[in-house]
C-alpha positions in Angstrom: 0.0 0.0 0.0 1.3 3.5 -0.9 1.6 6.1 1.8 1.7 9.8 1.3 3.1 12.6 3.4 3.1 16.3 3.5 6.4 17.7 2.3 7.6 21.0 3.7 8.4 23.7 1.2 11.0 25.3 3.4 12.4 22.2 5.3 12.5 20.1 2.1 11.5 17.2 4.3 8.4 15.3 5.3 6.4 17.1 8.0 6.1 15.4 11.4 4.1 15.5 14.6 5.8 14.2 17.8 8.7 13.1 15.7 6.6 10.9 13.4 5.9 11.6 9.7 2.3 12.5 9.0 0.9 10.0 6.5 -2.3 9.0 4.7 -3.1 6.3 2.2 -5.2 8.6 0.0 -3.3 11.4 -1.8 -6.4 13.2 -3.0 -7.8 13.4 0.5 -4.5 14.7 1.9 -4.3 17.3 -0.9 -7.9 18.4 -0.1 -7.3 18.7 3.6 -4.0 20.6 3.2 -4.3 22.7 0.1 -1.0 24.4 -1.0 1.2 21.9 0.8 3.0 19.5 -1.4 2.1 15.8 -1.0 4.6 13.2 -1.9 4.8 9.4 -1.8 6.8 8.1 1.1 9.8 5.9 0.4 8.8 2.3 1.2 11.9 1.9 3.5 10.3 4.2 6.2 9.0 1.8 8.9 5.4 2.2 10.1 6.5 3.0 13.6 8.1 6.2 12.3 4.8 7.4 10.9 1.5 8.9 12.2 -1.7 8.5 10.2 -3.3 11.9 9.9 -6.5 10.5 11.3 -4.7 10.1 14.6 -3.5 13.7 14.7 -5.4 15.5 17.6 -6.3 18.5 15.4 -8.2 16.2 13.0 -10.2 14.3 15.7 -13.4 15.8 14.3 -12.8 14.6 10.8 -14.2 11.3 9.6 -12.4 9.1 7.2 -13.0 8.4 4.4 -13.7 12.0 3.7 -17.1 13.2 2.6 -16.3 16.5 0.8 -19.9 17.7 1.3 -19.1 17.8 5.1 -16.7 20.7 4.4 -19.2 23.1 2.8 
């Protein structure tokens, strides 16, 4: 399964929370939630314990996955 992460324009690295790379398995959903932030596929050699699915980020606790775009109008 492919994993996607937010890529920092300034840092030129994947964005993290608590030292873990923020990831999601749906690129389109990630681009919808974070417009203007580049989304890139994570290299497969990054182990799952070094990642944090965005649905577990505390600021996204009110968001249901899979996304229903009509909930954002």
